[in-house]
PDB file of N, CA, C and O in Angstrom:
ATOM      1  N   UNK A   1     191.786 150.166-176.174  1.00  0.00           N
ATOM      2  CA  UNK A   1     192.116 149.290-177.274  1.00  0.00           C
ATOM      3  C   UNK A   1     190.842 148.596-177.753  1.00  0.00           C
ATOM      4  O   UNK A   1     190.124 147.996-176.952  1.00  0.00           O
ATOM      5  N   UNK A   2     190.570 148.672-179.008  1.00  0.00           N
ATOM      6  CA  UNK A   2     189.413 148.028-179.597  1.00  0.00           C
ATOM      7  C   UNK A   2     189.664 146.550-179.823  1.00  0.00           C
ATOM      8  O   UNK A   2     190.804 146.113-179.986  1.00  0.00           O
ATOM      9  N   UNK A   3     188.585 145.793-179.828  1.00  0.00           N
ATOM     10  CA  UNK A   3     188.709 144.367-180.114  1.00  0.00           C
ATOM     11  C   UNK A   3     189.182 144.165-181.551  1.00  0.00           C
ATOM     12  O   UNK A   3     189.941 143.238-181.830  1.00  0.00           O
ATOM     13  N   UNK A   4     188.745 145.012-182.443  1.00  0.00           N
ATOM     14  CA  UNK A   4     189.219 145.033-183.817  1.00  0.00           C
ATOM     15  C   UNK A   4     188.928 146.414-184.393  1.00  0.00           C
ATOM     16  O   UNK A   4     188.381 147.266-183.692  1.00  0.00           O
ATOM     17  N   UNK A   5     189.278 146.648-185.636  1.00  0.00           N
ATOM     18  CA  UNK A   5     189.163 147.994-186.207  1.00  0.00           C
ATOM     19  C   UNK A   5     187.767 148.312-186.737  1.00  0.00           C
ATOM     20  O   UNK A   5     187.485 149.459-187.085  1.00  0.00           O
ATOM     21  N   UNK A   6     186.896 147.315-186.802  1.00  0.00           N
ATOM     22  CA  UNK A   6     185.542 147.564-187.277  1.00  0.00           C
ATOM     23  C   UNK A   6     184.753 148.353-186.247  1.00  0.00           C
ATOM     24  O   UNK A   6     185.016 148.257-185.048  1.00  0.00           O
ATOM     25  N   UNK A   7     183.791 149.130-186.711  1.00  0.00           N
ATOM     26  CA  UNK A   7     182.961 149.933-185.814  1.00  0.00           C
ATOM     27  C   UNK A   7     181.531 149.414-185.744  1.00  0.00           C
ATOM     28  O   UNK A   7     180.649 150.088-185.213  1.00  0.00           O
ATOM     29  N   UNK A   8     181.300 148.211-186.280  1.00  0.00           N
ATOM     30  CA  UNK A   8     179.952 147.661-186.251  1.00  0.00           C
ATOM     31  C   UNK A   8     179.541 147.347-184.811  1.00  0.00           C
ATOM     32  O   UNK A   8     180.384 147.167-183.932  1.00  0.00           O
ATOM     33  N   UNK A   9     178.240 147.285-184.595  1.00  0.00           N
ATOM     34  CA  UNK A   9     177.716 146.969-183.270  1.00  0.00           C
ATOM     35  C   UNK A   9     178.080 145.544-182.873  1.00  0.00           C
ATOM     36  O   UNK A   9     178.269 144.680-183.730  1.00  0.00           O
ATOM     37  N   UNK A  10     178.177 145.310-181.583  1.00  0.00           N
ATOM     38  CA  UNK A  10     178.412 143.969-181.066  1.00  0.00           C
ATOM     39  C   UNK A  10     177.296 143.627-180.081  1.00  0.00           C
ATOM     40  O   UNK A  10     176.833 144.486-179.331  1.00  0.00           O
ATOM     41  N   UNK A  11     176.874 142.374-180.091  1.00  0.00           N
ATOM     42  CA  UNK A  11     175.788 141.922-179.228  1.00  0.00           C
ATOM     43  C   UNK A  11     176.300 140.777-178.359  1.00  0.00           C
ATOM     44  O   UNK A  11     176.911 139.831-178.856  1.00  0.00           O
ATOM     45  N   UNK A  12     176.045 140.875-177.066  1.00  0.00           N
ATOM     46  CA  UNK A  12     176.449 139.841-176.121  1.00  0.00           C
ATOM     47  C   UNK A  12     175.216 139.304-175.417  1.00  0.00           C
ATOM     48  O   UNK A  12     174.459 140.067-174.815  1.00  0.00           O
ATOM     49  N   UNK A  13     175.011 138.003-175.489  1.00  0.00           N
ATOM     50  CA  UNK A  13     173.882 137.354-174.833  1.00  0.00           C
ATOM     51  C   UNK A  13     174.408 136.603-173.618  1.00  0.00           C
ATOM     52  O   UNK A  13     175.113 135.604-173.757  1.00  0.00           O
ATOM     53  N   UNK A  14     174.066 137.081-172.431  1.00  0.00           N
ATOM     54  CA  UNK A  14     174.548 136.517-171.166  1.00  0.00           C
ATOM     55  C   UNK A  14     176.059 136.285-171.185  1.00  0.00           C
ATOM     56  O   UNK A  14     176.510 135.145-171.080  1.00  0.00           O
ATOM     57  N   UNK A  15     176.844 137.356-171.320  1.00  0.00           N
ATOM     58  CA  UNK A  15     178.301 137.207-171.464  1.00  0.00           C
ATOM     59  C   UNK A  15     179.017 136.661-170.236  1.00  0.00           C
ATOM     60  O   UNK A  15     180.162 136.224-170.347  1.00  0.00           O
ATOM     61  N   UNK A  16     178.377 136.673-169.071  1.00  0.00           N
ATOM     62  CA  UNK A  16     179.080 136.208-167.869  1.00  0.00           C
ATOM     63  C   UNK A  16     178.446 134.959-167.274  1.00  0.00           C
ATOM     64  O   UNK A  16     178.683 134.630-166.112  1.00  0.00           O
ATOM     65  N   UNK A  17     177.658 134.278-168.054  1.00  0.00           N
ATOM     66  CA  UNK A  17     177.035 133.052-167.575  1.00  0.00           C
ATOM     67  C   UNK A  17     178.116 132.081-167.086  1.00  0.00           C
ATOM     68  O   UNK A  17     179.001 131.706-167.855  1.00  0.00           O
ATOM     69  N   UNK A  18     178.049 131.682-165.838  1.00  0.00           N
ATOM     70  CA  UNK A  18     178.982 130.724-165.208  1.00  0.00           C
ATOM     71  C   UNK A  18     180.366 131.302-164.924  1.00  0.00           C
ATOM     72  O   UNK A  18     181.298 130.538-164.676  1.00  0.00           O
ATOM     73  N   UNK A  19     180.527 132.609-164.952  1.00  0.00           N
ATOM     74  CA  UNK A  19     181.818 133.206-164.594  1.00  0.00           C
ATOM     75  C   UNK A  19     181.796 133.660-163.140  1.00  0.00           C
ATOM     76  O   UNK A  19     180.733 133.944-162.588  1.00  0.00           O
ATOM     77  N   UNK A  20     182.967 133.728-162.524  1.00  0.00           N
ATOM     78  CA  UNK A  20     183.071 134.217-161.148  1.00  0.00           C
ATOM     79  C   UNK A  20     182.792 135.712-161.110  1.00  0.00           C
ATOM     80  O   UNK A  20     182.816 136.386-162.140  1.00  0.00           O
ATOM     81  N   UNK A  21     182.527 136.226-159.907  1.00  0.00           N
ATOM     82  CA  UNK A  21     182.270 137.659-159.732  1.00  0.00           C
ATOM     83  C   UNK A  21     183.463 138.486-160.207  1.00  0.00           C
ATOM     84  O   UNK A  21     183.287 139.548-160.806  1.00  0.00           O
ATOM     85  N   UNK A  22     184.667 138.004-159.943  1.00  0.00           N
ATOM     86  CA  UNK A  22     185.874 138.724-160.363  1.00  0.00           C
ATOM     87  C   UNK A  22     185.915 138.870-161.889  1.00  0.00           C
ATOM     88  O   UNK A  22     186.193 139.953-162.404  1.00  0.00           O
ATOM     89  N   UNK A  23     185.639 137.790-162.600  1.00  0.00           N
ATOM     90  CA  UNK A  23     185.638 137.845-164.059  1.00  0.00           C
ATOM     91  C   UNK A  23     184.474 138.678-164.580  1.00  0.00           C
ATOM     92  O   UNK A  23     184.611 139.389-165.576  1.00  0.00           O
ATOM     93  N   UNK A  24     183.337 138.592-163.912  1.00  0.00           N
ATOM     94  CA  UNK A  24     182.173 139.392-164.318  1.00  0.00           C
ATOM     95  C   UNK A  24     182.509 140.875-164.272  1.00  0.00           C
ATOM     96  O   UNK A  24     182.120 141.632-165.162  1.00  0.00           O
ATOM     97  N   UNK A  25     183.228 141.291-163.239  1.00  0.00           N
ATOM     98  CA  UNK A  25     183.626 142.693-163.122  1.00  0.00           C
ATOM     99  C   UNK A  25     184.543 143.098-164.273  1.00  0.00           C
ATOM    100  O   UNK A  25     184.394 144.184-164.833  1.00  0.00           O
ATOM    101  N   UNK A  26     185.480 142.239-164.621  1.00  0.00           N
ATOM    102  CA  UNK A  26     186.395 142.529-165.734  1.00  0.00           C
ATOM    103  C   UNK A  26     185.648 142.615-167.056  1.00  0.00           C
ATOM    104  O   UNK A  26     185.938 143.481-167.881  1.00  0.00           O
ATOM    105  N   UNK A  27     184.689 141.723-167.258  1.00  0.00           N
ATOM    106  CA  UNK A  27     183.902 141.748-168.492  1.00  0.00           C
ATOM    107  C   UNK A  27     183.071 143.025-168.561  1.00  0.00           C
ATOM    108  O   UNK A  27     182.991 143.655-169.616  1.00  0.00           O
ATOM    109  N   UNK A  28     182.455 143.411-167.451  1.00  0.00           N
ATOM    110  CA  UNK A  28     181.661 144.647-167.414  1.00  0.00           C
ATOM    111  C   UNK A  28     182.526 145.849-167.785  1.00  0.00           C
ATOM    112  O   UNK A  28     182.119 146.689-168.587  1.00  0.00           O
ATOM    113  N   UNK A  29     183.711 145.926-167.204  1.00  0.00           N
ATOM    114  CA  UNK A  29     184.617 147.035-167.493  1.00  0.00           C
ATOM    115  C   UNK A  29     185.006 147.052-168.972  1.00  0.00           C
ATOM    116  O   UNK A  29     185.034 148.113-169.595  1.00  0.00           O
ATOM    117  N   UNK A  30     185.301 145.900-169.523  1.00  0.00           N
ATOM    118  CA  UNK A  30     185.714 145.808-170.929  1.00  0.00           C
ATOM    119  C   UNK A  30     184.579 146.169-171.884  1.00  0.00           C
ATOM    120  O   UNK A  30     184.807 146.826-172.900  1.00  0.00           O
ATOM    121  N   UNK A  31     183.369 145.748-171.564  1.00  0.00           N
ATOM    122  CA  UNK A  31     182.232 146.081-172.418  1.00  0.00           C
ATOM    123  C   UNK A  31     181.952 147.583-172.417  1.00  0.00           C
ATOM    124  O   UNK A  31     181.631 148.163-173.453  1.00  0.00           O
ATOM    125  N   UNK A  32     182.074 148.198-171.257  1.00  0.00           N
ATOM    126  CA  UNK A  32     181.870 149.649-171.182  1.00  0.00           C
ATOM    127  C   UNK A  32     182.978 150.372-171.948  1.00  0.00           C
ATOM    128  O   UNK A  32     182.701 151.347-172.646  1.00  0.00           O
ATOM    129  N   UNK A  33     184.206 149.921-171.833  1.00  0.00           N
ATOM    130  CA  UNK A  33     185.312 150.512-172.600  1.00  0.00           C
ATOM    131  C   UNK A  33     185.030 150.400-174.101  1.00  0.00           C
ATOM    132  O   UNK A  33     185.227 151.357-174.850  1.00  0.00           O
ATOM    133  N   UNK A  34     184.575 149.238-174.527  1.00  0.00           N
ATOM    134  CA  UNK A  34     184.280 149.022-175.948  1.00  0.00           C
ATOM    135  C   UNK A  34     183.135 149.919-176.413  1.00  0.00           C
ATOM    136  O   UNK A  34     183.104 150.346-177.567  1.00  0.00           O
ATOM    137  N   UNK A  35     182.198 150.200-175.511  1.00  0.00           N
ATOM    138  CA  UNK A  35     181.039 151.023-175.877  1.00  0.00           C
ATOM    139  C   UNK A  35     181.408 152.474-176.155  1.00  0.00           C
ATOM    140  O   UNK A  35     180.602 153.225-176.702  1.00  0.00           O
ATOM    141  N   UNK A  36     182.606 152.867-175.787  1.00  0.00           N
ATOM    142  CA  UNK A  36     183.051 154.226-176.092  1.00  0.00           C
ATOM    143  C   UNK A  36     183.378 154.387-177.574  1.00  0.00           C
ATOM    144  O   UNK A  36     183.441 155.507-178.079  1.00  0.00           O
ATOM    145  N   UNK A  37     183.586 153.276-178.266  1.00  0.00           N
ATOM    146  CA  UNK A  37     183.970 153.295-179.676  1.00  0.00           C
ATOM    147  C   UNK A  37     182.916 152.733-180.624  1.00  0.00           C
ATOM    148  O   UNK A  37     182.958 153.003-181.824  1.00  0.00           O
ATOM    149  N   UNK A  38     181.975 151.957-180.100  1.00  0.00           N
ATOM    150  CA  UNK A  38     180.946 151.345-180.948  1.00  0.00           C
ATOM    151  C   UNK A  38     179.739 151.002-180.082  1.00  0.00           C
ATOM    152  O   UNK A  38     179.814 151.023-178.853  1.00  0.00           O
ATOM    153  N   UNK A  39     178.639 150.689-180.731  1.00  0.00           N
ATOM    154  CA  UNK A  39     177.430 150.291-180.018  1.00  0.00           C
ATOM    155  C   UNK A  39     177.619 148.887-179.445  1.00  0.00           C
ATOM    156  O   UNK A  39     178.031 147.963-180.146  1.00  0.00           O
ATOM    157  N   UNK A  40     177.310 148.751-178.164  1.00  0.00           N
ATOM    158  CA  UNK A  40     177.399 147.460-177.488  1.00  0.00           C
ATOM    159  C   UNK A  40     176.021 147.129-176.926  1.00  0.00           C
ATOM    160  O   UNK A  40     175.443 147.921-176.181  1.00  0.00           O
ATOM    161  N   UNK A  41     175.501 145.972-177.281  1.00  0.00           N
ATOM    162  CA  UNK A  41     174.211 145.510-176.796  1.00  0.00           C
ATOM    163  C   UNK A  41     174.457 144.309-175.895  1.00  0.00           C
ATOM    164  O   UNK A  41     175.106 143.342-176.294  1.00  0.00           O
ATOM    165  N   UNK A  42     173.928 144.383-174.667  1.00  0.00           N
ATOM    166  CA  UNK A  42     174.118 143.299-173.706  1.00  0.00           C
ATOM    167  C   UNK A  42     172.748 142.800-173.269  1.00  0.00           C
ATOM    168  O   UNK A  42     171.909 143.575-172.809  1.00  0.00           O
ATOM    169  N   UNK A  43     172.536 141.504-173.418  1.00  0.00           N
ATOM    170  CA  UNK A  43     171.320 140.847-172.936  1.00  0.00           C
ATOM    171  C   UNK A  43     171.719 140.008-171.732  1.00  0.00           C
ATOM    172  O   UNK A  43     172.631 139.186-171.819  1.00  0.00           O
ATOM    173  N   UNK A  44     171.035 140.214-170.601  1.00  0.00           N
ATOM    174  CA  UNK A  44     171.402 139.451-169.410  1.00  0.00           C
ATOM    175  C   UNK A  44     170.209 139.259-168.490  1.00  0.00           C
ATOM    176  O   UNK A  44     169.288 140.075-168.457  1.00  0.00           O
ATOM    177  N   UNK A  45     170.248 138.170-167.748  1.00  0.00           N
ATOM    178  CA  UNK A  45     169.276 137.903-166.692  1.00  0.00           C
ATOM    179  C   UNK A  45     169.936 138.121-165.330  1.00  0.00           C
ATOM    180  O   UNK A  45     169.278 138.024-164.294  1.00  0.00           O
ATOM    181  N   UNK A  46     171.217 138.410-165.336  1.00  0.00           N
ATOM    182  CA  UNK A  46     172.024 138.501-164.121  1.00  0.00           C
ATOM    183  C   UNK A  46     171.984 139.928-163.570  1.00  0.00           C
ATOM    184  O   UNK A  46     172.655 140.818-164.094  1.00  0.00           O
ATOM    185  N   UNK A  47     171.204 140.143-162.521  1.00  0.00           N
ATOM    186  CA  UNK A  47     171.034 141.483-161.953  1.00  0.00           C
ATOM    187  C   UNK A  47     172.345 142.019-161.373  1.00  0.00           C
ATOM    188  O   UNK A  47     172.593 143.224-161.424  1.00  0.00           O
ATOM    189  N   UNK A  48     173.175 141.149-160.831  1.00  0.00           N
ATOM    190  CA  UNK A  48     174.466 141.588-160.291  1.00  0.00           C
ATOM    191  C   UNK A  48     175.355 142.103-161.420  1.00  0.00           C
ATOM    192  O   UNK A  48     176.004 143.139-161.276  1.00  0.00           O
ATOM    193  N   UNK A  49     175.388 141.392-162.528  1.00  0.00           N
ATOM    194  CA  UNK A  49     176.170 141.844-163.676  1.00  0.00           C
ATOM    195  C   UNK A  49     175.627 143.160-164.217  1.00  0.00           C
ATOM    196  O   UNK A  49     176.397 144.045-164.589  1.00  0.00           O
ATOM    197  N   UNK A  50     174.308 143.291-164.263  1.00  0.00           N
ATOM    198  CA  UNK A  50     173.690 144.543-164.698  1.00  0.00           C
ATOM    199  C   UNK A  50     174.148 145.706-163.815  1.00  0.00           C
ATOM    200  O   UNK A  50     174.472 146.782-164.318  1.00  0.00           O
ATOM    201  N   UNK A  51     174.173 145.490-162.510  1.00  0.00           N
ATOM    202  CA  UNK A  51     174.641 146.529-161.581  1.00  0.00           C
ATOM    203  C   UNK A  51     176.127 146.835-161.805  1.00  0.00           C
ATOM    204  O   UNK A  51     176.538 147.991-161.706  1.00  0.00           O
ATOM    205  N   UNK A  52     176.929 145.819-162.104  1.00  0.00           N
ATOM    206  CA  UNK A  52     178.349 146.046-162.409  1.00  0.00           C
ATOM    207  C   UNK A  52     178.499 146.913-163.653  1.00  0.00           C
ATOM    208  O   UNK A  52     179.344 147.807-163.693  1.00  0.00           O
ATOM    209  N   UNK A  53     177.681 146.649-164.665  1.00  0.00           N
ATOM    210  CA  UNK A  53     177.702 147.483-165.871  1.00  0.00           C
ATOM    211  C   UNK A  53     177.361 148.936-165.532  1.00  0.00           C
ATOM    212  O   UNK A  53     178.027 149.859-166.000  1.00  0.00           O
ATOM    213  N   UNK A  54     176.325 149.133-164.721  1.00  0.00           N
ATOM    214  CA  UNK A  54     175.936 150.494-164.330  1.00  0.00           C
ATOM    215  C   UNK A  54     177.052 151.203-163.572  1.00  0.00           C
ATOM    216  O   UNK A  54     177.301 152.388-163.791  1.00  0.00           O
ATOM    217  N   UNK A  55     177.724 150.473-162.677  1.00  0.00           N
ATOM    218  CA  UNK A  55     178.845 151.059-161.931  1.00  0.00           C
ATOM    219  C   UNK A  55     179.973 151.467-162.869  1.00  0.00           C
ATOM    220  O   UNK A  55     180.536 152.552-162.729  1.00  0.00           O
ATOM    221  N   UNK A  56     180.303 150.608-163.821  1.00  0.00           N
ATOM    222  CA  UNK A  56     181.378 150.917-164.770  1.00  0.00           C
ATOM    223  C   UNK A  56     181.003 152.105-165.657  1.00  0.00           C
ATOM    224  O   UNK A  56     181.854 152.937-165.972  1.00  0.00           O
ATOM    225  N   UNK A  57     179.753 152.184-166.052  1.00  0.00           N
ATOM    226  CA  UNK A  57     179.295 153.331-166.849  1.00  0.00           C
ATOM    227  C   UNK A  57     179.468 154.609-166.048  1.00  0.00           C
ATOM    228  O   UNK A  57     179.942 155.619-166.568  1.00  0.00           O
ATOM    229  N   UNK A  58     179.082 154.561-164.784  1.00  0.00           N
ATOM    230  CA  UNK A  58     179.221 155.732-163.914  1.00  0.00           C
ATOM    231  C   UNK A  58     180.686 156.114-163.736  1.00  0.00           C
ATOM    232  O   UNK A  58     181.022 157.298-163.753  1.00  0.00           O
ATOM    233  N   UNK A  59     181.555 155.130-163.565  1.00  0.00           N
ATOM    234  CA  UNK A  59     182.996 155.383-163.388  1.00  0.00           C
ATOM    235  C   UNK A  59     183.622 155.978-164.642  1.00  0.00           C
ATOM    236  O   UNK A  59     184.521 156.815-164.555  1.00  0.00           O
ATOM    237  N   UNK A  60     183.149 155.548-165.804  1.00  0.00           N
ATOM    238  CA  UNK A  60     183.700 156.016-167.074  1.00  0.00           C
ATOM    239  C   UNK A  60     183.238 157.428-167.379  1.00  0.00           C
ATOM    240  O   UNK A  60     184.024 158.258-167.837  1.00  0.00           O
ATOM    241  N   UNK A  61     181.989 157.700-167.132  1.00  0.00           N
ATOM    242  CA  UNK A  61     181.427 159.018-167.423  1.00  0.00           C
ATOM    243  C   UNK A  61     181.311 159.258-168.912  1.00  0.00           C
ATOM    244  O   UNK A  61     182.139 158.788-169.692  1.00  0.00           O
ATOM    245  N   UNK A  62     180.293 159.984-169.302  1.00  0.00           N
ATOM    246  CA  UNK A  62     180.147 160.343-170.698  1.00  0.00           C
ATOM    247  C   UNK A  62     179.557 159.263-171.582  1.00  0.00           C
ATOM    248  O   UNK A  62     179.297 159.509-172.759  1.00  0.00           O
ATOM    249  N   UNK A  63     179.341 158.079-171.047  1.00  0.00           N
ATOM    250  CA  UNK A  63     178.760 157.001-171.843  1.00  0.00           C
ATOM    251  C   UNK A  63     177.247 157.133-171.811  1.00  0.00           C
ATOM    252  O   UNK A  63     176.645 157.261-170.745  1.00  0.00           O
ATOM    253  N   UNK A  64     176.640 157.101-172.994  1.00  0.00           N
ATOM    254  CA  UNK A  64     175.190 157.183-173.077  1.00  0.00           C
ATOM    255  C   UNK A  64     174.610 155.797-172.854  1.00  0.00           C
ATOM    256  O   UNK A  64     175.052 154.825-173.466  1.00  0.00           O
ATOM    257  N   UNK A  65     173.629 155.710-171.984  1.00  0.00           N
ATOM    258  CA  UNK A  65     173.008 154.430-171.674  1.00  0.00           C
ATOM    259  C   UNK A  65     171.566 154.444-172.143  1.00  0.00           C
ATOM    260  O   UNK A  65     170.779 155.300-171.738  1.00  0.00           O
ATOM    261  N   UNK A  66     171.228 153.508-172.985  1.00  0.00           N
ATOM    262  CA  UNK A  66     169.847 153.276-173.382  1.00  0.00           C
ATOM    263  C   UNK A  66     169.521 151.868-172.954  1.00  0.00           C
ATOM    264  O   UNK A  66     170.177 150.913-173.370  1.00  0.00           O
ATOM    265  N   UNK A  67     168.503 151.738-172.120  1.00  0.00           N
ATOM    266  CA  UNK A  67     168.187 150.411-171.628  1.00  0.00           C
ATOM    267  C   UNK A  67     166.716 150.085-171.825  1.00  0.00           C
ATOM    268  O   UNK A  67     165.847 150.956-171.777  1.00  0.00           O
ATOM    269  N   UNK A  68     166.472 148.818-172.046  1.00  0.00           N
ATOM    270  CA  UNK A  68     165.116 148.314-172.189  1.00  0.00           C
ATOM    271  C   UNK A  68     164.986 147.116-171.265  1.00  0.00           C
ATOM    272  O   UNK A  68     165.828 146.218-171.277  1.00  0.00           O
ATOM    273  N   UNK A  69     163.958 147.105-170.487  1.00  0.00           N
ATOM    274  CA  UNK A  69     163.700 145.988-169.583  1.00  0.00           C
ATOM    275  C   UNK A  69     162.433 145.285-170.049  1.00  0.00           C
ATOM    276  O   UNK A  69     161.372 145.902-170.145  1.00  0.00           O
ATOM    277  N   UNK A  70     162.545 144.013-170.332  1.00  0.00           N
ATOM    278  CA  UNK A  70     161.393 143.209-170.722  1.00  0.00           C
ATOM    279  C   UNK A  70     161.013 142.310-169.566  1.00  0.00           C
ATOM    280  O   UNK A  70     161.862 141.632-168.988  1.00  0.00           O
ATOM    281  N   UNK A  71     159.748 142.306-169.236  1.00  0.00           N
ATOM    282  CA  UNK A  71     159.267 141.462-168.154  1.00  0.00           C
ATOM    283  C   UNK A  71     158.141 140.589-168.662  1.00  0.00           C
ATOM    284  O   UNK A  71     157.360 140.984-169.528  1.00  0.00           O
ATOM    285  N   UNK A  72     158.077 139.418-168.115  1.00  0.00           N
ATOM    286  CA  UNK A  72     156.992 138.510-168.477  1.00  0.00           C
ATOM    287  C   UNK A  72     156.129 138.288-167.247  1.00  0.00           C
ATOM    288  O   UNK A  72     156.632 138.005-166.159  1.00  0.00           O
ATOM    289  N   UNK A  73     154.851 138.417-167.431  1.00  0.00           N
ATOM    290  CA  UNK A  73     153.911 138.206-166.337  1.00  0.00           C
ATOM    291  C   UNK A  73     153.062 136.986-166.647  1.00  0.00           C
ATOM    292  O   UNK A  73     152.719 136.728-167.801  1.00  0.00           O
ATOM    293  N   UNK A  74     152.736 136.261-165.631  1.00  0.00           N
ATOM    294  CA  UNK A  74     151.892 135.084-165.811  1.00  0.00           C
ATOM    295  C   UNK A  74     150.403 135.434-165.697  1.00  0.00           C
ATOM    296  O   UNK A  74     149.537 134.571-165.846  1.00  0.00           O
ATOM    297  N   UNK A  75     150.126 136.703-165.431  1.00  0.00           N
ATOM    298  CA  UNK A  75     148.732 137.136-165.320  1.00  0.00           C
ATOM    299  C   UNK A  75     148.087 137.124-166.703  1.00  0.00           C
ATOM    300  O   UNK A  75     148.679 137.577-167.683  1.00  0.00           O
ATOM    301  N   UNK A  76     146.871 136.603-166.767  1.00  0.00           N
ATOM    302  CA  UNK A  76     146.136 136.598-168.028  1.00  0.00           C
ATOM    303  C   UNK A  76     145.228 137.808-168.053  1.00  0.00           C
ATOM    304  O   UNK A  76     144.642 138.180-167.037  1.00  0.00           O
ATOM    305  N   UNK A  77     145.116 138.414-169.210  1.00  0.00           N
ATOM    306  CA  UNK A  77     144.238 139.584-169.362  1.00  0.00           C
ATOM    307  C   UNK A  77     143.017 139.243-170.122  1.00  0.00           C
ATOM    308  O   UNK A  77     142.167 140.105-170.344  1.00  0.00           O
TER     309      UNK A  77
END
């Protein structure tokens, strides 16, 4: 079931901030389900939530994953 009938991309910035692990798992599952119908962009600092997303993608199968990891270093060049 889609959140709505539009097919535009959706962006989530830290969607599970302050949620319990149980809710985080449900959100991960729902985002992966939604990604089967439209582009879903998730920004997160939560490594556990990121792993939950990866598990749900693996369970769903057939979902294309494109990921970008940005890191900040304090080293000066």
